[in-house]
C-alpha positions as CSV (number, residue, x, y, z in Angstrom):
1,M,-11.5,-11.4,-7.7
2,A,-14.6,-9.8,-6.1
3,F,-17.1,-12.3,-4.7
4,R,-20.8,-11.7,-5.1
5,V,-24.0,-13.5,-4.7
6,Q,-25.6,-15.3,-7.7
7,I,-29.0,-14.1,-8.9
8,H,-31.2,-16.4,-11.0
9,L,-34.7,-14.9,-10.7
10,R,-36.3,-14.6,-14.1
11,A,-39.3,-16.7,-13.1
12,V,-39.9,-14.8,-9.9
13,L,-39.5,-11.5,-11.6
14,A,-41.8,-12.4,-14.4
15,L,-44.4,-13.3,-11.8
16,I,-44.0,-9.9,-10.2
17,L,-44.6,-8.2,-13.5
18,L,-47.8,-10.2,-13.9
19,L,-48.9,-9.3,-10.4
20,G,-47.7,-5.8,-10.5
21,C,-51.1,-4.2,-10.2
22,C,-52.2,-6.7,-7.6
23,I,-49.4,-6.2,-5.1
24,F,-50.7,-4.2,-2.2
25,P,-48.8,-2.7,0.8
26,G,-48.8,-4.3,4.1
27,K,-51.5,-3.3,6.6
28,G,-50.8,-0.3,8.8
29,N,-52.3,0.5,12.1
30,A,-52.3,4.1,13.3
31,A,-52.3,3.0,17.0
32,D,-49.4,0.5,16.6
33,K,-47.5,0.7,13.3
34,E,-45.3,-2.2,12.4
35,I,-42.2,-1.4,10.3
36,S,-40.5,-4.4,8.9
37,I,-36.8,-4.5,7.9
38,F,-35.2,-7.3,5.9
39,T,-31.4,-7.8,6.3
40,M,-28.8,-10.1,4.9
41,Q,-27.1,-12.8,7.1
42,L,-26.8,-10.9,10.4
43,K,-28.4,-13.5,12.6
44,P,-27.3,-15.0,15.0
45,M,-23.9,-13.3,15.3
46,Y,-25.2,-9.7,15.4
47,T,-28.6,-10.3,16.9
48,D,-27.9,-8.5,20.2
49,Y,-26.6,-5.5,18.4
50,M,-29.4,-5.2,15.9
51,E,-32.1,-5.7,18.5
52,S,-30.6,-3.0,20.6
53,V,-30.7,-0.6,17.6
54,F,-34.4,-1.4,17.0
55,K,-35.4,-1.1,20.7
56,A,-33.8,2.3,20.8
57,F,-35.7,3.3,17.7
58,E,-38.9,2.1,19.2
59,A,-38.2,4.1,22.3
60,K,-37.9,7.3,20.3
61,H,-41.0,6.5,18.2
62,P,-43.9,5.5,20.5
63,G,-46.5,3.4,18.8
64,V,-44.0,2.0,16.2
65,K,-42.8,-1.5,16.4
66,V,-40.0,-3.0,14.3
67,K,-40.3,-6.4,12.8
68,W,-36.8,-7.8,11.9
69,L,-36.4,-10.4,9.2
70,D,-33.0,-11.8,8.3
71,F,-32.1,-14.3,5.6
72,P,-28.8,-15.9,4.5
73,A,-26.9,-14.5,1.5
74,Q,-27.7,-17.5,-0.6
75,N,-30.9,-17.0,-2.6
76,Y,-31.4,-13.8,-0.6
77,E,-33.1,-11.9,-3.4
78,T,-35.3,-14.8,-4.3
79,K,-36.6,-14.9,-0.8
80,L,-37.1,-11.1,-0.8
81,L,-39.1,-11.2,-4.0
82,S,-41.2,-14.1,-2.8
83,L,-42.3,-11.9,0.1
84,V,-43.3,-9.2,-2.4
85,V,-45.3,-11.6,-4.4
86,S,-47.1,-12.9,-1.3
87,N,-48.0,-9.4,-0.1
88,Q,-45.5,-9.5,2.7
89,A,-42.9,-7.1,1.3
90,P,-40.7,-5.6,4.0
91,D,-40.8,-1.8,4.4
92,V,-37.0,-1.5,4.6
93,M,-34.7,-3.7,2.5
94,N,-31.0,-4.3,2.9
95,L,-29.8,-4.3,-0.7
96,P,-26.4,-4.3,-2.5
97,F,-26.4,-1.9,-5.4
98,E,-26.7,-4.6,-8.1
99,Y,-29.9,-5.9,-6.4
100,M,-31.3,-2.4,-6.4
101,L,-30.9,-2.2,-10.2
102,S,-33.3,-5.2,-10.9
103,L,-35.8,-4.1,-8.2
104,R,-35.9,-0.5,-9.4
105,E,-36.6,-1.6,-13.0
106,R,-39.8,-3.2,-11.7
107,G,-41.0,-0.3,-9.7
108,L,-40.3,-1.8,-6.3
109,L,-38.1,0.9,-4.8
110,L,-39.3,4.3,-3.4
111,E,-37.5,7.3,-4.7
112,L,-35.9,9.2,-1.8
113,D,-34.8,12.5,-3.2
114,D,-37.8,14.4,-1.7
115,K,-37.7,12.3,1.5
116,L,-34.2,13.4,2.7
117,T,-32.9,16.9,3.3
118,S,-29.7,18.1,1.7
119,D,-28.1,17.9,5.1
120,Q,-29.1,14.3,5.6
121,K,-27.7,13.3,2.2
122,G,-24.5,15.2,3.0
123,L,-23.8,13.0,6.0
124,Y,-22.8,10.1,3.8
125,V,-19.7,9.5,1.7
126,D,-20.3,11.4,-1.5
127,A,-19.1,8.8,-4.0
128,V,-21.3,6.1,-2.4
129,I,-24.4,8.2,-2.4
130,K,-23.8,9.2,-6.1
131,N,-22.7,5.9,-7.5
132,G,-23.8,3.2,-5.0
133,C,-27.3,4.4,-4.0
134,S,-28.5,6.4,-7.0
135,I,-30.0,5.1,-10.3
136,A,-30.5,7.3,-13.4
137,G,-29.6,10.3,-11.2
138,K,-32.3,9.6,-8.6
139,L,-31.7,8.4,-5.0
140,Y,-33.2,5.1,-4.1
141,A,-31.4,4.1,-0.9
142,V,-29.2,5.3,2.0
143,P,-25.9,3.6,2.4
144,W,-25.3,1.4,5.4
145,Y,-22.0,-0.3,5.9
146,L,-19.2,-0.4,3.3
147,S,-16.8,-3.2,2.5
148,T,-13.6,-2.9,0.5
149,S,-11.7,-6.0,-0.4
150,V,-8.3,-6.6,1.1
151,L,-5.7,-9.2,0.3
152,M,-5.7,-11.9,2.9
153,Y,-3.0,-14.5,2.7
154,N,-1.5,-17.5,4.6
155,K,2.0,-16.6,5.7
156,E,3.0,-20.2,6.3
157,L,2.1,-21.3,2.8
158,L,4.0,-18.4,1.3
159,K,7.0,-19.3,3.3
160,K,6.8,-22.9,2.2
161,A,6.7,-21.8,-1.4
162,G,9.8,-19.7,-1.0
163,L,7.9,-16.4,-1.0
164,D,8.4,-13.5,1.4
165,P,5.3,-13.0,3.6
166,S,6.4,-9.5,4.4
167,N,6.2,-8.5,0.7
168,P,2.9,-9.9,-0.6
169,P,1.7,-9.4,-4.2
170,K,0.4,-5.9,-5.1
171,S,-1.5,-6.7,-8.3
172,N,-3.7,-9.4,-9.8
173,S,-0.8,-10.4,-12.0
174,G,1.5,-10.6,-9.0
175,I,-1.1,-12.8,-7.2
176,I,-1.2,-15.1,-10.2
177,V,2.6,-15.5,-10.3
178,A,2.7,-16.3,-6.6
179,A,-0.2,-18.7,-7.0
180,R,1.6,-20.7,-9.6
181,Q,4.7,-20.9,-7.4
182,I,2.6,-22.0,-4.4
183,K,0.9,-24.7,-6.3
184,E,4.2,-26.0,-7.7
185,K,6.0,-25.9,-4.3
186,T,3.3,-27.0,-1.9
187,G,0.5,-28.5,-4.0
188,T,-2.0,-26.0,-2.5
189,F,-4.3,-24.0,-4.6
190,G,-3.5,-20.3,-5.1
191,F,-7.1,-19.1,-4.7
192,L,-10.7,-19.9,-5.6
193,M,-12.6,-18.0,-8.3
194,N,-16.4,-17.9,-8.7
195,F,-16.7,-17.6,-12.5
196,T,-20.4,-18.2,-12.7
197,E,-21.6,-16.3,-9.6
198,D,-23.5,-13.1,-10.5
199,G,-21.9,-12.7,-13.9
200,Q,-18.4,-12.6,-12.3
201,I,-16.6,-12.4,-15.7
202,K,-17.8,-8.8,-16.0
203,S,-16.4,-7.9,-12.6
204,M,-13.1,-9.5,-13.7
205,F,-13.0,-7.2,-16.7
206,A,-13.9,-4.1,-14.6
207,S,-11.2,-5.0,-12.1
208,E,-8.6,-4.8,-14.8
209,G,-9.9,-1.5,-16.1
210,I,-11.5,-3.0,-19.2
211,P,-14.6,-0.9,-19.9
212,L,-17.9,-2.8,-20.1
213,V,-20.2,-0.4,-21.9
214,D,-20.2,3.1,-23.5
215,S,-21.4,6.2,-21.7
216,A,-24.9,5.8,-23.2
217,K,-25.0,2.1,-22.0
218,K,-26.1,1.0,-25.5
219,K,-22.9,-0.6,-26.7
220,A,-20.7,-3.3,-25.1
221,L,-17.0,-2.5,-25.1
222,F,-15.4,-5.4,-23.3
223,N,-14.5,-7.4,-26.4
224,T,-10.8,-6.3,-26.5
225,P,-7.4,-8.0,-26.8
226,E,-6.9,-7.3,-23.1
227,A,-10.1,-9.3,-22.2
228,V,-9.0,-12.2,-24.4
229,A,-5.6,-12.2,-22.7
230,L,-7.2,-12.1,-19.3
231,L,-9.5,-15.1,-19.9
232,K,-6.6,-17.0,-21.5
233,T,-4.6,-16.5,-18.3
234,Y,-7.4,-17.8,-16.1
235,K,-8.1,-20.7,-18.4
236,E,-4.5,-21.8,-18.0
237,L,-4.8,-21.5,-14.2
238,F,-8.0,-23.6,-14.4
239,D,-6.6,-26.2,-16.7
240,T,-3.3,-26.6,-14.7
241,G,-5.0,-26.8,-11.3
242,V,-3.5,-23.6,-9.9
243,I,-7.2,-22.8,-9.0
244,P,-9.7,-25.5,-8.2
245,R,-12.2,-26.9,-10.7
246,E,-15.0,-25.9,-8.4
247,S,-14.3,-22.3,-9.5
248,M,-17.0,-23.0,-12.1
249,T,-19.7,-23.6,-9.5
250,A,-18.6,-22.0,-6.3
251,E,-20.1,-19.0,-4.6
252,H,-18.2,-16.5,-2.6
253,R,-18.6,-18.2,0.7
254,R,-16.9,-21.3,-0.6
255,A,-13.7,-19.2,-1.1
256,I,-13.8,-18.3,2.6
257,D,-14.3,-22.0,3.5
258,L,-11.3,-23.1,1.5
259,F,-9.1,-20.4,3.0
260,K,-10.2,-21.4,6.5
261,Q,-9.2,-25.0,5.7
262,Q,-5.8,-23.9,4.5
263,K,-6.6,-25.2,1.0
264,T,-5.9,-21.9,-0.7
265,A,-3.2,-19.3,0.0
266,F,-5.0,-16.1,-1.0
267,L,-8.4,-14.6,-0.4
268,V,-9.3,-11.3,-1.9
269,S,-12.6,-10.3,-0.2
270,G,-14.2,-8.1,2.4
271,A,-12.2,-7.7,5.6
272,Q,-15.3,-8.6,7.6
273,F,-14.8,-12.3,6.7
274,L,-11.7,-12.4,8.9
275,L,-14.0,-12.7,11.8
276,Q,-15.2,-16.1,10.5
277,V,-11.7,-17.2,9.9
278,E,-10.8,-16.3,13.5
279,A,-13.9,-18.0,14.9
280,D,-13.7,-21.2,12.9
281,S,-9.9,-21.8,12.5
282,K,-7.7,-20.0,15.0
283,D,-4.5,-21.7,13.7
284,V,-5.1,-20.4,10.2
285,Y,-6.1,-17.0,11.5
286,A,-2.8,-16.8,13.5
287,N,-1.0,-17.4,10.2
288,T,-3.0,-14.9,8.2
289,A,-2.0,-11.4,7.3
290,A,-3.9,-8.6,5.4
291,A,-2.5,-6.2,2.8
292,T,-3.7,-3.8,0.2
293,A,-5.9,-5.3,-2.5
294,P,-5.1,-4.9,-6.2
295,P,-6.4,-1.5,-7.4
296,I,-8.8,-1.1,-10.3
297,G,-6.8,-1.3,-13.4
298,K,-4.3,1.5,-13.5
299,T,-6.5,4.1,-11.8
300,G,-5.1,3.6,-8.2
301,D,-8.7,3.5,-7.0
302,F,-10.1,0.6,-4.9
303,A,-13.4,-1.1,-5.3
304,V,-16.0,-0.5,-2.6
305,D,-19.1,-2.7,-2.1
306,T,-22.1,-1.0,-0.4
307,Q,-24.8,-2.5,1.7
308,N,-27.8,-0.1,1.4
309,L,-31.2,0.4,2.9
310,A,-34.0,1.0,0.4
311,I,-37.7,1.5,1.0
312,Y,-40.4,-0.6,-0.6
313,S,-42.3,1.6,-3.1
314,K,-45.7,0.5,-1.8
315,T,-45.0,0.7,1.9
316,A,-48.0,1.9,4.0
317,N,-45.6,3.9,6.2
318,P,-43.0,5.7,4.1
319,K,-42.2,8.3,6.8
320,E,-41.4,5.8,9.5
321,A,-39.6,3.5,7.1
322,V,-37.3,6.3,6.0
323,E,-36.8,7.3,9.7
324,L,-35.8,3.7,10.5
325,A,-33.3,3.6,7.6
326,L,-31.7,6.8,8.8
327,W,-31.6,5.6,12.4
328,V,-29.9,2.3,11.5
329,T,-27.3,4.1,9.4
330,N,-26.6,7.0,11.7
331,A,-23.0,7.7,12.8
332,E,-23.3,6.3,16.3
333,N,-24.9,3.0,15.2
334,Q,-22.5,2.5,12.3
335,L,-19.4,3.1,14.4
336,A,-20.6,0.6,17.0
337,F,-21.2,-1.9,14.3
338,S,-17.8,-1.4,12.7
339,K,-16.1,-2.1,16.0
340,M,-17.8,-5.5,16.1
341,V,-16.7,-6.6,12.7
342,T,-14.2,-5.2,10.1
343,I,-16.6,-3.2,8.1
344,F,-16.6,0.6,7.4
345,P,-19.3,3.2,8.0
346,S,-20.8,5.2,5.2
347,V,-21.2,8.3,7.4
348,K,-18.3,10.6,7.0
349,S,-18.0,11.6,10.6
350,A,-17.9,8.0,11.7
351,L,-15.4,7.0,9.1
352,A,-13.1,9.8,10.4
353,D,-13.0,8.3,13.9
354,S,-9.5,7.5,15.2
355,Y,-10.5,3.8,15.6
356,F,-9.8,3.2,11.9
357,S,-6.2,4.3,12.1
358,K,-5.5,2.6,15.5
359,P,-2.3,0.4,15.1
360,G,-2.3,-3.3,15.7
361,E,-0.6,-6.5,14.7
362,S,-3.5,-8.9,14.1
363,A,-4.9,-9.6,10.7
364,R,-8.1,-7.8,11.6
365,D,-6.1,-4.8,12.8
366,Q,-4.2,-4.8,9.5
367,A,-7.3,-5.2,7.5
368,R,-9.0,-2.3,9.3
369,N,-6.1,0.1,8.7
370,V,-5.7,-1.0,5.1
371,G,-9.4,-0.8,4.3
372,A,-9.7,2.7,5.8
373,K,-6.9,3.9,3.6
374,Q,-8.3,2.3,0.5
375,L,-11.7,4.0,1.1
376,E,-9.9,7.4,0.7
377,K,-9.8,6.4,-3.0
378,A,-13.0,4.4,-3.1
379,A,-14.8,3.7,-6.4
380,V,-17.9,1.6,-7.2
381,L,-16.5,-1.1,-9.5
382,L,-19.4,-1.7,-11.8
383,P,-21.4,1.0,-13.7
384,E,-25.2,1.2,-13.4
385,L,-26.3,-1.4,-15.9
386,P,-29.9,-2.1,-17.2
387,R,-31.3,-5.6,-17.3
388,I,-28.5,-6.8,-15.1
389,S,-29.9,-10.3,-14.7
390,E,-29.9,-10.8,-18.5
391,L,-26.4,-9.5,-18.8
392,N,-25.1,-11.7,-16.0
393,K,-26.6,-14.7,-17.7
394,V,-24.6,-14.0,-20.9
395,M,-21.4,-13.7,-18.8
396,N,-22.1,-17.0,-17.0
397,E,-22.4,-18.6,-20.4
398,V,-19.1,-17.1,-21.4
399,A,-17.5,-18.8,-18.5
400,R,-19.0,-22.2,-19.3
401,R,-18.1,-22.1,-22.9
402,I,-14.5,-21.1,-22.2
403,F,-13.6,-23.1,-19.1
404,L,-15.7,-26.2,-19.6
405,K,-16.3,-26.5,-23.4
406,N,-12.8,-25.2,-24.4
407,E,-14.3,-22.9,-27.1
408,D,-12.3,-20.2,-28.8
409,I,-12.1,-17.2,-26.4
410,K,-12.4,-14.5,-29.1
411,A,-15.4,-16.3,-30.7
412,V,-17.1,-16.5,-27.4
413,L,-16.6,-12.8,-26.7
414,D,-17.8,-11.9,-30.1
415,D,-21.1,-13.7,-29.4
416,A,-21.3,-12.2,-25.9
417,E,-20.8,-8.7,-27.3
418,K,-23.6,-9.2,-29.8
419,K,-25.9,-10.5,-27.1
420,W,-25.1,-7.6,-24.7
421,N,-25.8,-5.1,-27.5
422,E,-29.2,-6.7,-28.1
423,I,-30.0,-6.6,-24.4
424,L,-28.8,-3.0,-23.9
425,N,-31.0,-1.8,-26.8
426,K,-34.2,-3.5,-25.8
């Protein structure tokens, strides 16, 4: 039940390909260099923090000015690519790993292996550097903050349904059983899915330990009896109203909204969203607890999402851009950021700080402790996949055919497997 941002960019990306040789780096001025950085949805809540980080960087780099651009999560990559097309590409880009895949395929990311020393690379969590920042064995970003999903649940709704809030579900199947009981006893939805956001079906498969592709990434492997059974279960939840009909159109932020409004009992998402629950619905927050999220399949590992900082391949100031990325992601700055919101640093020394094991009774305290423990067994959920936008489109069509058109699940997966194989072998 991971929640990710939908990407529909084929037209924009096609334009980038046509303009590839005509995209020039921004102007640089030796006397007063401007380094731009593009981030996701940090204004206005974290404006003071980010501006203090940039001012400190400028103080250490006379003659360098930081231009900060920030954009909401919705249509984030579309906005970023429009800047590239209009010759206003930012030097430093805040990118989740999946966004990196599509940008790297089009030559828009600077390779960083020769830009960082071994000691600098060694500062970061090894698994994140290897699996969340590298593509085809080459480094294209430094990790910024990490997020691992936790299980957030409404204690009052569980009580009303006859469930024990001190013993929440520990698996996806357990959440589903509880969701059915909550719907039956209270009329409240169990949780919201986002079936057509960013090819979510593939993430559902991966979360259950169903492999997506072979090691060569040339053959789809998801068409299994386990996948059929999983989709059959969610189809039943959808048809019986255990989960809302808007699960076919909703994006991840809608799941947070419904939880804040006490219209769903469970939310499996990044612990940082508890800050929004607390700010917007104090009564719901007071009734919220956080527990360990379901692990990936039978591995015992927990999925980690990474927010990375990558460098535009045509930047006029690669040295300063890399220095800014390293500054924003250093241990001191990441630890300070993590104390403002329940996220986790990617620098090993900051992650080892006693703050992350500090006891507490609030939902945010619980989420911080649970998340830090989960990161000890962190794994990037999805493999590095080529042509990710095309693959996602196929998975979104899988959802529409099964949940809206009531087509045979096995037949739909047969078609999806064929289409994935065609895409993987282009």
